[in-house]
C-alpha positions in Angstrom: 119.0 97.2 123.0 117.7 96.2 119.9 114.6 94.9 119.2 114.1 91.0 119.5 113.5 89.5 116.2 110.0 88.6 115.1 108.4 85.2 116.3 105.2 84.9 114.2 106.0 83.3 110.7 104.3 85.2 107.9 103.1 83.7 104.6 103.6 85.5 102.5 106.7 86.8 104.0 107.5 90.1 102.1 104.4 90.9 99.9 100.8 91.1 99.7 99.6 90.5 96.1 96.5 92.1 95.0 95.2 91.0 91.9 92.7 93.4 89.9 90.6 94.4 88.1 90.0 97.1 91.0 86.4 98.1 90.3 85.5 95.5 93.3 86.7 94.6 96.6 90.1 92.4 96.3 90.9 90.1 99.0 94.3 88.8 99.7 95.2 86.5 102.4 98.0 86.6 105.2 98.9 83.7 107.2 100.3 84.2 110.7 101.8 81.1 112.5 103.1 81.0 115.6 105.6 78.2 116.0 106.4 78.9 120.1 105.5 77.5 123.1 104.0 80.8 124.1 101.1 82.9 123.3 101.5 86.0 121.1 99.6 89.0 120.9 99.6 90.7 117.2 98.3 93.9 115.4 98.0 95.0 111.8 99.2 98.5 110.9 99.1 99.6 107.5 100.2 103.1 105.6 97.0 103.4 103.9 94.1 102.9 106.4 91.4 104.1 104.0 92.2 102.0 101.6 92.1 98.8 103.5 89.7 96.5 105.9 91.9 94.0 108.0 89.8 90.9 109.7 91.3 90.3 112.1 93.2 93.2 112.5 94.3 92.1 115.9 94.3 89.1 118.5 96.3 86.4 120.2 97.7 83.5 118.5 97.8 80.7 120.5 100.8 78.9 121.0 101.7 76.3 118.1 98.5 77.4 116.2 98.2 79.7 112.8 95.5 82.1 112.0 94.7 83.9 108.5 94.0 87.4 108.3 91.8 88.8 105.3 93.3 92.0 103.9 90.4 93.7 101.8 91.4 96.5 99.4 88.6 98.7 98.8 87.7 99.7 95.3 89.6 102.5 93.4 90.4 103.7 90.3 93.7 101.6 89.3 96.6 103.7 87.1 99.1 101.0 85.8 101.8 103.9 85.6 101.5 104.8 89.3 103.8 102.5 91.7 102.1 101.5 94.9 103.7 102.6 97.9 101.4 101.4 100.4 102.7 98.9 103.2 101.8 96.7 105.9 103.3 95.9 109.3 102.6 92.9 111.7 103.7 94.1 115.2 103.7 91.3 118.1 104.7 90.8 121.6 104.9 87.4 123.7 101.5 87.7 125.6 102.0 88.2 129.3 100.8 85.2 131.1 98.4 87.4 133.4 96.8 89.3 130.6 93.2 90.4 130.5 93.3 93.7 128.6 94.7 93.7 125.2 94.6 97.4 124.6 96.4 97.6 128.2 99.1 95.5 127.2 100.2 97.3 124.2 100.0 100.8 125.8 102.5 99.3 128.5 104.5 97.4 126.4 108.4 98.4 126.1 110.1 98.9 122.8 112.2 96.2 123.8 109.3 93.7 123.6 107.8 94.3 120.7 108.6 92.5 117.0 107.4 93.5 113.8 107.7 92.6 110.0 107.1 94.6 107.1 105.1 93.8 103.9 104.7 95.7 100.5 101.8 96.2 98.4 101.6 94.9 95.1 98.7 95.4 92.6 98.7 92.9 89.4 95.9 93.2 86.5 94.8 89.8 85.0 96.1 89.7 81.5 93.2 90.2 78.7 92.8 86.5 77.7 92.3 85.5 81.7 89.0 85.1 83.3 88.6 86.4 86.4 86.6 84.3 89.3 85.8 86.3 92.0 84.6 84.9 95.4 81.5 86.6 96.9 82.1 90.1 98.4 83.0 90.2 102.0 80.9 92.3 104.2 81.2 96.0 103.5 83.3 96.9 106.5 85.9 99.9 105.8 88.1 101.8 107.7 87.5 105.4 108.4 89.0 107.7 111.1 86.9 108.2 114.0 87.0 111.2 116.7 88.8 109.3 119.1 91.8 109.3 116.4 95.2 110.4 117.5 98.1 111.6 114.9 101.7 110.5 116.3 104.8 110.5 114.9 104.8 107.2 112.9 102.7 107.0 109.9 101.4 103.7 110.2 97.3 102.7 111.5 95.5 99.9 112.5 91.9 99.2 112.2 90.1 98.0 115.4 86.4 97.1 116.2 84.0 94.5 116.9 82.4 92.1 114.2 78.9 93.6 115.6 80.1 97.1 114.1 79.3 97.7 110.6 82.6 100.2 110.4 86.0 100.2 111.8 87.6 103.0 113.2 91.5 104.1 112.6 93.9 104.8 114.9 97.3 106.3 114.1 99.9 105.1 116.4 103.5 105.3 117.3 
């Protein structure tokens, strides 16, 4: 059976643009909207977990509402000749009416219940004559692999953790 079409509306739809300089954290936002009459569970995965922090990286979007997801690119040495192959995937599913444990819901989800949207990352440098206005740096949350990490066949990962912990852990999932 084919996967259902993504019910969430993503803004932007196809590309996450990060505008340098890349010597500091660069943040871009992704708006997830739920136009349905049901709650939707979501999680955000990436092919480059050590390079990004995502807040929130999973959760529930109530029917008819939207949330903003902050995607924070960690500082790095930018090479304009190197093309970015980083990608993100927003995975979602309709929330079961009796849901109490989100982690359990994802573990028990059938493939035909899962929906996804993929976005590629684009790095841009400002023109020399442009002045960069930077917002204050976000809190120094980052993604690191923890002892509970799993490596399965699909190379996308997502960050998870609570806002009370200074570091997120990365879990590789199928």
